[in-house]
Backbone as CSV, one residue per row, in Angstrom:
resi,resn,N_x,N_y,N_z,CA_x,CA_y,CA_z,C_x,C_y,C_z
1,UNK,-68.759,-16.343,45.060,-69.508,-16.058,46.318,-68.574,-16.326,47.534
2,UNK,-67.768,-17.390,47.475,-66.837,-17.659,48.553,-65.433,-17.541,47.990
3,UNK,-64.459,-17.143,48.796,-63.110,-17.084,48.307,-62.100,-16.387,49.177
4,UNK,-62.488,-15.282,49.839,-61.562,-14.543,50.659,-61.538,-15.122,52.071
5,UNK,-60.439,-15.819,52.430,-60.378,-16.537,53.673,-60.487,-15.622,54.909
6,UNK,-59.718,-14.546,54.936,-59.755,-13.654,56.054,-61.134,-13.025,56.220
7,UNK,-61.789,-12.696,55.123,-63.117,-12.124,55.178,-64.116,-13.156,55.743
8,UNK,-63.984,-14.394,55.334,-64.877,-15.435,55.839,-64.663,-15.679,57.330
9,UNK,-63.488,-15.509,57.821,-63.215,-15.637,59.266,-64.055,-14.637,60.020
10,UNK,-64.098,-13.379,59.560,-64.862,-12.350,60.262,-66.376,-12.472,60.046
11,UNK,-66.757,-13.034,58.913,-68.175,-13.137,58.581,-68.838,-14.335,59.256
12,UNK,-68.285,-15.548,59.125,-68.980,-16.716,59.582,-68.166,-17.663,60.443
13,UNK,-66.870,-17.802,60.186,-66.062,-18.830,60.857,-66.001,-18.619,62.360
14,UNK,-66.043,-17.354,62.781,-65.983,-17.110,64.255,-67.180,-17.701,64.978
15,UNK,-68.338,-17.734,64.278,-69.546,-18.328,64.891,-69.542,-19.829,64.665
16,UNK,-68.963,-20.273,63.524,-68.881,-21.699,63.259,-68.108,-22.444,64.340
17,UNK,-67.095,-21.783,64.890,-66.305,-22.434,65.949,-67.132,-22.679,67.184
18,UNK,-68.011,-21.757,67.523,-68.905,-21.966,68.680,-69.878,-23.114,68.372
19,UNK,-70.419,-23.089,67.188,-71.373,-24.113,66.785,-70.704,-25.474,66.687
20,UNK,-69.441,-25.525,66.301,-68.735,-26.786,66.108,-68.692,-27.610,67.389
21,UNK,-68.498,-26.957,68.538,-68.474,-27.688,69.797,-69.796,-28.410,70.033
22,UNK,-70.912,-27.723,69.805,-72.236,-28.327,70.030,-72.486,-29.438,69.032
23,UNK,-72.058,-29.197,67.780,-72.319,-30.151,66.725,-71.516,-31.453,66.973
24,UNK,-70.275,-31.322,67.410,-69.478,-32.506,67.734,-70.090,-33.286,68.913
25,UNK,-70.567,-32.562,69.895,-71.256,-33.230,71.039,-72.500,-33.980,70.538
26,UNK,-73.257,-33.295,69.705,-74.515,-33.894,69.206,-74.282,-35.175,68.408
27,UNK,-73.223,-35.205,67.616,-72.933,-36.347,66.790,-72.120,-37.437,67.501
28,UNK,-71.790,-37.214,68.744,-71.084,-38.221,69.554,-69.625,-38.402,69.230
29,UNK,-69.012,-37.405,68.679,-67.555,-37.509,68.329,-66.734,-37.731,69.573
30,UNK,-65.835,-38.761,69.504,-64.950,-39.051,70.601,-63.526,-39.219,70.152
31,UNK,-62.600,-39.068,71.087,-61.169,-39.196,70.773,-60.894,-40.570,70.172
32,UNK,-60.173,-40.600,69.058,-59.890,-41.837,68.374,-60.695,-42.023,67.107
33,UNK,-61.815,-41.295,66.997,-62.613,-41.357,65.795,-61.853,-40.748,64.603
34,UNK,-61.976,-41.334,63.436,-61.410,-40.733,62.230,-62.519,-39.892,61.627
35,UNK,-62.262,-38.613,61.437,-63.293,-37.628,61.103,-63.005,-36.980,59.740
36,UNK,-64.047,-36.871,58.910,-63.989,-36.072,57.682,-64.920,-34.870,57.820
37,UNK,-64.384,-33.687,57.606,-65.146,-32.428,57.641,-65.360,-31.993,56.191
38,UNK,-66.612,-32.190,55.729,-66.950,-31.903,54.316,-67.367,-30.432,54.179
39,UNK,-66.663,-29.716,53.281,-66.923,-28.273,53.170,-66.320,-27.552,54.361
40,UNK,-65.072,-27.848,54.626,-64.449,-27.407,55.877,-64.196,-25.903,55.943
41,UNK,-64.260,-25.200,54.811,-63.989,-23.753,54.809,-62.622,-23.499,55.354
42,UNK,-62.497,-22.576,56.302,-61.225,-22.224,56.883,-60.807,-23.133,58.030
43,UNK,-61.616,-24.167,58.261,-61.203,-25.202,59.234,-61.860,-25.184,60.572
44,UNK,-62.958,-24.483,60.747,-63.545,-24.324,62.091,-63.874,-25.675,62.744
45,UNK,-64.624,-26.536,62.064,-65.013,-27.788,62.666,-63.837,-28.721,62.870
46,UNK,-62.993,-28.867,61.847,-61.835,-29.754,61.940,-60.882,-29.318,63.045
47,UNK,-60.628,-28.049,63.157,-59.681,-27.543,64.182,-60.280,-27.721,65.576
48,UNK,-61.580,-27.504,65.698,-62.243,-27.727,66.986,-62.143,-29.192,67.388
49,UNK,-62.347,-30.091,66.445,-62.233,-31.530,66.724,-60.798,-31.883,67.137
50,UNK,-59.808,-31.287,66.466,-58.408,-31.583,66.801,-58.060,-31.081,68.207
51,UNK,-58.621,-29.915,68.564,-58.259,-29.326,69.864,-58.806,-30.122,71.048
52,UNK,-59.857,-30.909,70.832,-60.454,-31.654,71.918,-60.065,-33.118,71.933
53,UNK,-59.131,-33.504,71.075,-58.679,-34.922,71.018,-57.168,-34.986,70.951
54,UNK,-56.661,-36.178,71.187,-55.212,-36.418,71.103,-54.851,-37.527,70.129
55,UNK,-55.888,-38.320,69.734,-55.603,-39.485,68.875,-56.340,-39.474,67.545
56,UNK,-57.372,-38.698,67.422,-58.181,-38.715,66.201,-57.419,-38.187,64.982
57,UNK,-57.620,-38.860,63.853,-57.107,-38.353,62.567,-58.271,-37.576,61.929
58,UNK,-58.002,-36.371,61.508,-59.037,-35.451,61.061,-58.643,-34.904,59.696
59,UNK,-59.576,-34.996,58.741,-59.368,-34.493,57.403,-60.479,-33.478,57.062
60,UNK,-60.065,-32.352,56.534,-61.028,-31.342,56.028,-60.922,-31.249,54.528
61,UNK,-62.058,-31.129,53.839,-62.031,-31.007,52.380,-62.935,-29.856,51.966
62,UNK,-62.462,-29.044,51.011,-63.241,-27.887,50.550,-62.812,-27.577,49.128
63,UNK,-63.729,-27.108,48.268,-63.344,-26.782,46.903,-62.639,-25.449,46.720
64,UNK,-62.681,-24.605,47.777,-62.070,-23.252,47.670,-60.627,-23.286,48.095
65,UNK,-59.705,-23.085,47.179,-58.289,-23.248,47.450,-57.799,-22.246,48.508
66,UNK,-58.319,-21.039,48.484,-57.867,-20.031,49.478,-58.249,-20.438,50.880
67,UNK,-59.420,-21.066,51.046,-59.828,-21.534,52.379,-58.935,-22.663,52.837
68,UNK,-58.646,-23.595,51.946,-57.805,-24.755,52.310,-56.381,-24.239,52.640
69,UNK,-55.852,-23.288,51.920,-54.528,-22.747,52.210,-54.533,-22.094,53.609
70,UNK,-55.565,-21.361,53.932,-55.668,-20.747,55.260,-55.720,-21.806,56.342
71,UNK,-56.516,-22.867,56.142,-56.647,-23.921,57.136,-55.315,-24.617,57.319
72,UNK,-54.630,-24.934,56.237,-53.330,-25.582,56.328,-52.314,-24.737,57.125
73,UNK,-52.332,-23.451,56.888,-51.423,-22.532,57.571,-51.664,-22.521,59.069
74,UNK,-52.920,-22.724,59.466,-53.279,-22.631,60.894,-53.465,-24.005,61.536
75,UNK,-53.233,-25.075,60.817,-53.367,-26.424,61.379,-52.357,-26.606,62.513
76,UNK,-52.835,-27.182,63.598,-52.003,-27.258,64.783,-51.371,-28.635,65.072
77,UNK,-51.713,-29.627,64.283,-51.248,-30.982,64.576,-51.064,-31.763,63.261
78,UNK,-50.057,-32.644,63.230,-49.837,-33.430,62.006,-50.970,-34.402,61.694
79,UNK,-51.793,-34.728,62.661,-52.940,-35.625,62.422,-54.123,-34.876,61.831
80,UNK,-53.927,-33.592,61.568,-54.948,-32.739,60.993,-54.540,-32.341,59.556
81,UNK,-55.355,-32.698,58.568,-54.993,-32.477,57.152,-56.123,-31.787,56.417
82,UNK,-55.802,-30.951,55.446,-56.796,-30.291,54.647,-56.508,-30.514,53.152
83,UNK,-57.567,-30.896,52.423,-57.484,-31.203,51.000,-58.420,-30.309,50.192
84,UNK,-58.056,-30.026,48.969,-58.960,-29.346,48.033,-59.739,-30.485,47.340
85,UNK,-61.084,-30.358,47.345,-61.882,-31.359,46.732,-63.377,-31.017,46.717
86,UNK,-64.141,-31.789,45.987,-65.593,-31.562,45.768,-66.374,-32.571,46.569
87,UNK,-67.328,-32.086,47.342,-68.143,-32.974,48.187,-68.935,-33.972,47.351
88,UNK,-69.150,-33.636,46.080,-69.952,-34.554,45.232,-69.088,-35.630,44.584
89,UNK,-67.756,-35.558,44.752,-66.865,-36.554,44.162,-65.610,-36.678,45.071
90,UNK,-65.859,-37.177,46.293,-64.788,-37.309,47.263,-63.749,-38.335,46.788
91,UNK,-62.510,-38.096,47.024,-61.434,-38.969,46.533,-61.041,-40.029,47.529
92,UNK,-61.729,-40.143,48.657,-61.368,-41.090,49.675,-62.034,-42.463,49.424
93,UNK,-61.354,-43.504,49.867,-61.854,-44.856,49.675,-63.145,-45.114,50.494
94,UNK,-63.879,-46.115,50.079,-65.072,-46.495,50.810,-64.749,-46.776,52.288
95,UNK,-65.664,-46.479,53.182,-65.570,-46.836,54.605,-64.274,-46.377,55.253
96,UNK,-63.821,-45.169,54.912,-62.574,-44.637,55.470,-62.744,-43.996,56.823
97,UNK,-63.904,-43.351,57.081,-64.051,-42.519,58.268,-65.126,-43.072,59.230
98,UNK,-64.909,-42.773,60.523,-65.889,-43.142,61.538,-67.059,-42.120,61.553
99,UNK,-66.711,-40.882,61.310,-67.705,-39.805,61.292,-67.422,-38.883,60.094
100,UNK,-68.459,-38.620,59.296,-68.350,-37.708,58.193,-69.379,-36.602,58.442
101,UNK,-68.901,-35.371,58.679,-69.766,-34.279,59.105,-69.648,-33.072,58.192
102,UNK,-70.682,-32.262,58.124,-70.678,-31.068,57.321,-71.412,-29.940,58.087
103,UNK,-70.710,-28.834,58.293,-71.246,-27.737,59.095,-71.554,-26.519,58.274
104,UNK,-72.833,-26.161,58.131,-73.305,-24.957,57.426,-72.862,-24.906,55.959
105,UNK,-72.858,-26.083,55.304,-72.384,-26.128,53.925,-73.357,-26.845,52.988
106,UNK,-74.023,-27.891,53.449,-74.826,-28.702,52.553,-75.835,-27.900,51.762
107,UNK,-76.380,-26.853,52.366,-77.428,-26.072,51.666,-76.899,-25.330,50.475
108,UNK,-75.545,-25.152,50.347,-74.958,-24.428,49.230,-74.494,-25.342,48.122
109,UNK,-74.485,-26.663,48.354,-73.997,-27.591,47.318,-75.099,-27.787,46.275
110,UNK,-74.798,-27.572,45.000,-75.826,-27.651,43.951,-76.558,-28.993,43.895
111,UNK,-75.868,-30.097,44.204,-76.484,-31.402,44.244,-76.253,-31.993,45.646
112,UNK,-77.079,-31.567,46.581,-76.941,-32.028,47.963,-77.067,-33.543,48.074
113,UNK,-77.988,-34.152,47.292,-78.194,-35.596,47.376,-76.923,-36.322,46.969
114,UNK,-76.249,-35.848,45.956,-74.984,-36.521,45.558,-73.934,-36.375,46.664
115,UNK,-73.879,-35.242,47.292,-72.917,-35.034,48.386,-73.219,-35.947,49.529
116,UNK,-74.481,-36.117,49.893,-74.841,-37.000,51.000,-74.476,-38.449,50.672
117,UNK,-74.717,-38.850,49.414,-74.354,-40.209,49.034,-72.841,-40.428,49.175
118,UNK,-72.049,-39.429,48.785,-70.635,-39.533,48.914,-70.209,-39.587,50.388
119,UNK,-70.865,-38.813,51.232,-70.568,-38.841,52.642,-70.855,-40.211,53.213
120,UNK,-71.937,-40.832,52.784,-72.296,-42.172,53.232,-71.240,-43.190,52.740
121,UNK,-70.807,-43.043,51.510,-69.863,-43.992,50.920,-68.550,-44.054,51.691
122,UNK,-68.046,-42.894,52.086,-66.726,-42.873,52.725,-66.787,-43.160,54.240
123,UNK,-67.983,-43.363,54.770,-68.178,-43.652,56.183,-68.324,-45.164,56.390
124,UNK,-67.665,-45.685,57.405,-67.723,-47.123,57.695,-69.115,-47.542,58.078
125,UNK,-69.468,-48.808,57.876,-70.778,-49.321,58.334,-70.909,-49.061,59.850
126,UNK,-72.031,-48.528,60.244,-72.235,-48.198,61.638,-71.683,-46.878,62.070
127,UNK,-70.965,-46.180,61.163,-70.436,-44.850,61.467,-71.519,-43.794,61.374
128,UNK,-71.142,-42.568,61.616,-72.084,-41.458,61.691,-71.871,-40.479,60.549
129,UNK,-72.980,-40.136,59.867,-72.992,-39.064,58.871,-73.864,-37.952,59.451
130,UNK,-73.331,-36.738,59.513,-74.086,-35.650,60.128,-73.985,-34.365,59.362
131,UNK,-74.998,-33.527,59.457,-75.038,-32.218,58.796,-75.714,-31.183,59.644
132,UNK,-75.422,-29.908,59.399,-76.008,-28.815,60.146,-76.190,-27.645,59.151
133,UNK,-77.376,-27.043,59.096,-77.660,-25.942,58.164,-78.373,-24.840,58.931
134,UNK,-78.435,-23.635,58.333,-79.185,-22.532,58.965,-80.663,-22.928,59.012
135,UNK,-81.344,-22.475,60.051,-82.779,-22.744,60.238,-83.613,-21.768,59.480
136,UNK,-84.293,-22.242,58.429,-85.127,-21.358,57.615,-86.327,-20.836,58.413
137,UNK,-86.676,-21.490,59.492,-87.922,-21.145,60.237,-87.684,-20.304,61.451
138,UNK,-86.429,-19.944,61.719,-86.107,-19.130,62.899,-86.292,-17.656,62.560
139,UNK,-87.509,-17.249,62.320,-87.811,-15.868,61.847,-87.246,-14.796,62.785
140,UNK,-86.512,-13.846,62.220,-86.024,-12.704,62.983,-84.808,-13.016,63.840
141,UNK,-84.266,-14.209,63.732,-83.131,-14.570,64.560,-81.921,-14.884,63.714
142,UNK,-80.778,-14.595,64.242,-79.528,-15.027,63.589,-78.988,-14.012,62.590
143,UNK,-77.726,-14.146,62.304,-76.995,-13.255,61.412,-77.638,-13.148,60.041
144,UNK,-77.959,-14.262,59.396,-78.476,-14.207,58.055,-79.898,-13.772,57.989
145,UNK,-80.723,-14.205,58.956,-82.147,-13.808,58.957,-82.287,-12.305,59.055
146,UNK,-81.563,-11.684,59.954,-81.630,-10.242,60.159,-81.226,-9.511,58.883
147,UNK,-80.161,-9.949,58.249,-79.701,-9.315,57.022,-80.772,-9.418,55.936
148,UNK,-81.272,-10.630,55.666,-82.224,-10.788,54.580,-83.584,-10.150,54.860
149,UNK,-83.983,-10.079,56.139,-85.191,-9.338,56.477,-85.073,-7.886,56.057
150,UNK,-83.894,-7.289,56.322,-83.644,-5.887,55.931,-83.577,-5.747,54.435
151,UNK,-82.911,-6.695,53.754,-82.790,-6.638,52.299,-84.159,-6.665,51.652
152,UNK,-85.026,-7.610,52.050,-86.345,-7.695,51.465,-87.210,-6.482,51.719
153,UNK,-87.043,-5.862,52.901,-87.807,-4.650,53.237,-87.520,-3.549,52.222
154,UNK,-86.279,-3.529,51.722,-85.897,-2.482,50.778,-85.983,-2.925,49.315
155,UNK,-85.783,-4.210,49.101,-85.701,-4.775,47.747,-86.491,-6.054,47.697
156,UNK,-87.771,-6.014,47.385,-88.589,-7.243,47.379,-88.043,-8.344,46.483
157,UNK,-87.219,-7.989,45.492,-86.677,-9.018,44.612,-85.667,-9.879,45.337
158,UNK,-85.230,-9.471,46.500,-84.283,-10.263,47.287,-84.955,-11.442,48.019
159,UNK,-86.303,-11.483,47.991,-87.045,-12.528,48.699,-86.576,-13.896,48.313
160,UNK,-86.282,-14.124,47.044,-85.862,-15.451,46.608,-84.573,-15.905,47.259
161,UNK,-83.736,-14.958,47.671,-82.463,-15.290,48.308,-82.562,-15.509,49.800
162,UNK,-83.665,-15.121,50.409,-83.807,-15.227,51.836,-83.687,-16.643,52.303
163,UNK,-83.012,-16.855,53.455,-82.804,-18.185,53.984,-84.110,-18.896,54.236
164,UNK,-85.198,-18.144,54.499,-86.464,-18.800,54.797,-87.052,-19.534,53.549
165,UNK,-86.498,-19.264,52.387,-86.982,-19.913,51.169,-86.109,-21.091,50.716
166,UNK,-85.170,-21.456,51.538,-84.368,-22.628,51.209,-85.037,-23.872,51.799
167,UNK,-85.600,-24.663,50.938,-86.289,-25.891,51.388,-85.359,-26.801,52.168
168,UNK,-84.070,-26.813,51.792,-83.126,-27.713,52.459,-82.785,-27.249,53.837
169,UNK,-83.192,-26.031,54.220,-82.934,-25.514,55.553,-84.157,-25.568,56.467
170,UNK,-85.223,-26.195,55.976,-86.414,-26.331,56.784,-86.278,-27.538,57.695
171,UNK,-86.894,-27.432,58.865,-86.815,-28.513,59.860,-87.402,-29.797,59.282
172,UNK,-86.684,-30.840,59.412,-87.097,-32.147,58.878,-86.555,-32.462,57.525
173,UNK,-86.075,-31.439,56.786,-85.596,-31.656,55.431,-84.309,-32.482,55.415
174,UNK,-83.352,-32.097,56.264,-82.091,-32.763,56.292,-82.211,-34.213,56.798
175,UNK,-82.941,-34.410,57.835,-83.130,-35.776,58.360,-83.923,-36.641,57.331
176,UNK,-84.838,-36.009,56.596,-85.558,-36.718,55.573,-84.622,-37.205,54.444
177,UNK,-83.693,-36.348,54.042,-82.756,-36.758,53.007,-81.823,-37.870,53.523
178,UNK,-81.405,-37.768,54.788,-80.526,-38.786,55.320,-81.253,-40.153,55.312
179,UNK,-82.512,-40.159,55.756,-83.256,-41.404,55.734,-83.459,-41.962,54.321
180,UNK,-83.713,-41.069,53.372,-83.961,-41.493,51.987,-82.706,-42.107,51.371
181,UNK,-81.535,-41.757,51.907,-80.296,-42.345,51.347,-79.766,-43.506,52.175
182,UNK,-80.636,-44.084,52.974,-80.300,-45.345,53.621,-79.716,-45.254,55.027
183,UNK,-79.598,-44.048,55.564,-79.115,-43.961,56.938,-80.223,-44.358,57.906
184,UNK,-79.840,-44.930,59.031,-80.819,-45.362,60.004,-80.588,-44.653,61.347
185,UNK,-81.558,-44.766,62.243,-81.512,-44.120,63.564,-81.252,-42.612,63.406
186,UNK,-81.913,-41.995,62.437,-81.691,-40.591,62.149,-82.264,-39.735,63.250
187,UNK,-81.469,-38.806,63.728,-81.871,-37.884,64.821,-81.666,-36.451,64.396
188,UNK,-82.658,-35.572,64.691,-82.537,-34.171,64.375,-82.797,-33.346,65.600
189,UNK,-82.098,-32.196,65.679,-82.281,-31.302,66.821,-82.047,-29.881,66.340
190,UNK,-82.261,-28.897,67.184,-81.952,-27.511,66.888,-80.808,-27.087,67.811
191,UNK,-79.743,-26.561,67.202,-78.612,-26.026,67.946,-78.689,-24.497,67.896
192,UNK,-78.463,-23.871,69.032,-78.553,-22.387,69.111,-77.249,-21.835,69.588
193,UNK,-76.694,-20.903,68.847,-75.413,-20.300,69.190,-75.590,-18.773,69.425
194,UNK,-74.967,-18.269,70.467,-75.002,-16.834,70.765,-73.986,-16.099,69.911
195,UNK,-74.407,-14.997,69.302,-73.512,-14.175,68.477,-73.355,-12.821,69.170
196,UNK,-72.154,-12.528,69.640,-71.910,-11.307,70.359,-71.155,-10.349,69.451
197,UNK,-71.667,-9.098,69.383,-71.086,-8.084,68.551,-70.646,-6.891,69.424
198,UNK,-69.539,-6.254,69.042,-69.054,-5.105,69.798,-69.724,-3.823,69.362
199,UNK,-70.386,-3.823,68.213,-71.038,-2.645,67.696,-71.562,-2.913,66.312
200,UNK,-72.158,-1.921,65.698,-72.771,-2.116,64.401,-71.720,-2.534,63.338
201,UNK,-70.564,-1.895,63.359,-69.526,-2.276,62.382,-69.172,-3.739,62.470
202,UNK,-69.103,-4.247,63.663,-68.749,-5.650,63.872,-69.761,-6.566,63.215
203,UNK,-71.023,-6.167,63.187,-72.055,-6.912,62.503,-72.078,-6.656,61.000
204,UNK,-71.953,-5.382,60.611,-72.245,-4.984,59.243,-71.058,-5.162,58.290
205,UNK,-69.881,-4.741,58.699,-68.765,-4.718,57.762,-68.449,-6.073,57.152
206,UNK,-68.554,-7.197,57.847,-68.314,-8.477,57.184,-69.229,-8.750,56.009
207,UNK,-70.439,-8.130,56.000,-71.333,-8.308,54.879,-70.882,-7.591,53.612
208,UNK,-69.894,-6.735,53.728,-69.374,-6.034,52.557,-68.229,-6.786,51.899
209,UNK,-67.859,-7.903,52.477,-66.723,-8.691,51.943,-67.225,-9.834,51.092
210,UNK,-66.389,-10.339,50.152,-66.764,-11.495,49.309,-66.685,-12.801,50.063
211,UNK,-67.547,-12.984,51.035,-67.428,-14.135,51.927,-68.679,-14.984,52.036
212,UNK,-69.662,-14.766,51.182,-70.897,-15.534,51.266,-72.008,-14.890,50.488
213,UNK,-73.211,-15.431,50.598,-74.356,-14.907,49.803,-74.676,-13.451,50.112
214,UNK,-74.548,-13.022,51.369,-74.878,-11.624,51.708,-73.861,-10.694,51.052
215,UNK,-72.575,-11.031,51.079,-71.572,-10.182,50.435,-71.771,-10.087,48.968
216,UNK,-72.158,-11.187,48.332,-72.397,-11.186,46.893,-73.589,-10.266,46.572
217,UNK,-74.589,-10.278,47.426,-75.755,-9.430,47.216,-75.411,-7.952,47.373
218,UNK,-74.725,-7.614,48.459,-74.360,-6.235,48.721,-73.475,-5.696,47.609
219,UNK,-72.603,-6.516,47.061,-71.699,-6.065,46.012,-72.448,-5.587,44.771
220,UNK,-73.695,-6.054,44.594,-74.472,-5.675,43.456,-75.381,-4.498,43.670
221,UNK,-75.351,-3.893,44.894,-76.191,-2.777,45.225,-75.507,-1.431,44.938
222,UNK,-76.335,-0.423,44.699,-75.863,0.949,44.619,-75.413,1.419,45.971
223,UNK,-74.416,2.240,46.052,-73.988,2.831,47.359,-74.845,4.047,47.727
224,UNK,-75.722,4.470,46.830,-76.613,5.587,47.124,-77.799,5.095,47.933
225,UNK,-77.976,5.553,49.150,-79.027,5.069,49.993,-80.317,5.854,49.856
226,UNK,-80.238,7.033,49.294,-81.381,7.918,49.327,-82.628,7.343,48.674
227,UNK,-82.499,6.632,47.546,-83.672,6.194,46.823,-84.328,4.973,47.445
228,UNK,-83.611,4.296,48.311,-84.178,3.055,48.898,-84.441,3.172,50.385
229,UNK,-83.569,3.900,51.089,-83.722,3.935,52.538,-84.807,4.936,52.924
230,UNK,-85.686,4.523,53.850,-86.716,5.395,54.295,-86.936,5.169,55.790
231,UNK,-88.098,5.511,56.305,-88.373,5.266,57.747,-88.303,3.797,58.059
232,UNK,-88.062,3.428,59.294,-88.005,2.020,59.677,-89.223,1.273,59.188
233,UNK,-88.963,0.167,58.507,-90.070,-0.644,57.997,-90.818,-1.334,59.156
234,UNK,-92.068,-1.698,58.952,-92.822,-2.393,60.002,-92.141,-3.638,60.501
235,UNK,-91.333,-4.262,59.639,-90.686,-5.518,60.012,-89.395,-5.326,60.756
236,UNK,-88.997,-4.114,61.075,-87.756,-3.877,61.825,-87.797,-4.666,63.109
237,UNK,-86.872,-5.608,63.337,-86.988,-6.498,64.487,-87.057,-5.787,65.806
238,UNK,-87.875,-6.315,66.699,-88.064,-5.733,68.011,-87.403,-6.594,69.079
239,UNK,-87.554,-6.195,70.343,-86.959,-6.928,71.429,-87.550,-8.348,71.503
240,UNK,-86.701,-9.323,71.708,-87.178,-10.700,71.770,-87.819,-10.967,73.122
241,UNK,-88.578,-12.041,73.172,-89.262,-12.409,74.403,-88.250,-12.761,75.509
242,UNK,-87.052,-13.169,75.123,-86.053,-13.550,76.105,-85.261,-12.361,76.624
243,UNK,-85.520,-11.164,76.107,-84.822,-9.968,76.625,-83.609,-9.571,75.817
244,UNK,-83.132,-10.466,74.944,-81.989,-10.093,74.076,-82.525,-9.324,72.887
245,UNK,-81.706,-8.420,72.378,-82.092,-7.675,71.193,-81.529,-8.334,69.975
246,UNK,-82.296,-8.370,68.913,-81.772,-8.976,67.658,-80.834,-7.990,66.993
247,UNK,-80.026,-8.519,66.058,-78.925,-7.735,65.517,-79.381,-6.523,64.754
248,UNK,-80.570,-6.529,64.156,-80.983,-5.367,63.406,-81.349,-4.172,64.308
249,UNK,-81.455,-4.421,65.589,-81.655,-3.316,66.534,-80.338,-2.627,66.755
250,UNK,-79.813,-2.041,65.719,-78.469,-1.500,65.782,-78.448,0.001,65.769
251,UNK,-77.576,0.562,66.605,-77.273,1.970,66.505,-75.908,2.043,65.830
252,UNK,-75.871,2.582,64.640,-74.651,2.529,63.834,-73.614,3.519,64.275
253,UNK,-72.387,3.052,64.345,-71.258,3.960,64.375,-70.887,4.277,62.941
254,UNK,-69.972,5.204,62.724,-69.640,5.546,61.339,-68.897,4.395,60.663
255,UNK,-69.223,4.108,59.406,-68.481,3.083,58.711,-67.010,3.447,58.602
256,UNK,-66.189,2.452,58.522,-64.740,2.710,58.347,-64.489,3.456,57.063
257,UNK,-63.411,4.158,57.039,-63.068,4.985,55.896,-63.033,4.119,54.624
258,UNK,-63.767,4.612,53.606,-63.766,3.960,52.326,-64.789,2.842,52.198
259,UNK,-65.482,2.459,53.275,-66.466,1.404,53.157,-67.828,1.958,52.806
260,UNK,-68.522,1.283,51.893,-69.868,1.718,51.466,-70.894,1.216,52.441
261,UNK,-71.817,2.070,52.845,-72.844,1.656,53.775,-73.906,0.835,53.081
262,UNK,-74.280,1.202,51.862,-75.298,0.545,51.047,-76.696,0.758,51.625
263,UNK,-77.740,0.554,50.805,-79.112,0.766,51.261,-79.457,-0.058,52.485
264,UNK,-78.990,-1.301,52.559,-79.367,-2.129,53.715,-78.771,-1.588,55.010
265,UNK,-77.487,-1.181,54.918,-76.868,-0.595,56.074,-77.610,0.660,56.533
266,UNK,-78.056,1.437,55.554,-78.839,2.640,55.902,-80.129,2.300,56.558
267,UNK,-80.776,1.218,56.105,-82.050,0.786,56.719,-81.837,0.344,58.144
268,UNK,-80.785,-0.427,58.372,-80.502,-0.932,59.709,-80.170,0.224,60.646
269,UNK,-79.534,1.249,60.130,-79.212,2.446,60.944,-80.498,3.089,61.456
270,UNK,-81.585,2.979,60.722,-82.765,3.734,61.058,-83.711,2.981,62.022
271,UNK,-83.284,1.770,62.467,-84.036,1.161,63.529,-84.007,2.042,64.745
272,UNK,-84.979,1.934,65.648,-85.113,2.897,66.764,-83.831,3.111,67.519
273,UNK,-83.449,4.366,67.760,-82.223,4.658,68.467,-82.267,4.226,69.927
274,UNK,-83.459,4.004,70.456,-83.562,3.546,71.822,-83.174,2.094,71.961
275,UNK,-83.103,1.410,70.838,-82.725,-0.006,70.813,-81.227,-0.112,70.612
276,UNK,-80.478,-0.087,71.669,-79.021,-0.095,71.566,-78.544,-1.497,71.191
277,UNK,-77.268,-1.545,70.826,-76.700,-2.801,70.325,-76.820,-3.901,71.382
278,UNK,-77.206,-5.105,70.950,-77.389,-6.217,71.884,-76.075,-6.785,72.388
279,UNK,-76.152,-7.439,73.559,-75.009,-8.209,74.016,-74.883,-9.462,73.155
280,UNK,-76.003,-9.950,72.706,-75.915,-11.164,71.874,-77.132,-11.295,70.990
281,UNK,-76.952,-12.034,69.914,-77.999,-12.319,68.946,-77.916,-13.837,68.734
282,UNK,-79.047,-14.505,68.475,-79.011,-15.939,68.458,-79.275,-16.504,67.071
283,UNK,-78.391,-17.433,66.675,-78.554,-18.142,65.444,-78.979,-19.571,65.721
284,UNK,-79.972,-20.057,64.956,-80.469,-21.420,65.181,-80.252,-22.261,63.964
285,UNK,-79.834,-23.501,64.212,-79.499,-24.407,63.086,-80.062,-25.771,63.330
286,UNK,-80.853,-26.321,62.346,-81.222,-27.715,62.462,-79.992,-28.578,62.174
287,UNK,-79.799,-29.585,63.018,-78.686,-30.528,62.806,-79.261,-31.940,62.820
288,UNK,-78.689,-32.822,62.014,-79.170,-34.205,61.973,-77.995,-35.134,61.711
289,UNK,-78.139,-36.348,62.246,-77.142,-37.368,61.916,-77.870,-38.708,61.818
290,UNK,-77.229,-39.658,61.121,-77.746,-41.008,61.006,-76.600,-41.999,60.896
291,UNK,-76.892,-43.239,61.194,-75.887,-44.285,61.113,-75.904,-44.954,59.763
292,UNK,-74.718,-45.318,59.278,-74.617,-45.981,57.996,-74.924,-47.481,58.126
């Protein structure tokens, strides 16, 4: 499901960098803190932390070797390091870090509870453990919601994969797990990031790459759109109350040469042509942290 570093950069990491700034602010990260980025991917959170500090030692860990190789290649400072490793069995000593954070990853770990326990173990007493996941309740908003709304409209069997069905992404779930594992002063909030696209291809083509759950789903679809694509479904997203258009309100340009549109791309093309591409689309994420 994950593996192609360049594809992940276009699919999610570009938005993770925007989110990283807000997440670091929320968790109180300051220069001099020793930080562990759990599930660092291509390095969005760790690199953002390094760019805003001069003294902090920062370590990123991820099980995907291609992501770690990409992060190492782009690391900008010797105090920034990336390791291959499993969140459920971290190799660091007890109480090593001041802050142990995870950005848009915990919901994908098969044993989230074990990962949280490991995050707590490597964090010093009084340090901060924090996590951020996609908001399962932000209906019609964000990159993944728009995609899965379209998928389910065409393929009801995709409902089980929809982000709205991830219990760990529901508001209160992450903070509840933190409290259950002994963290105190647990705080949860919603972080909202603007996603700006230059056109339909900029939104759609990253979903055709092996860079996440949406890419894995699209890879299993037929490229023939005729049998599945029809008139715009009743759930085709409309203009938001704030005046911004959601991403599915897309007027498609032609796919790049050799790229398959797939049934979902065909469905998104059929949203009303009067609804031109938005300046921005909003993704919402519950974030929580607690003290060890």
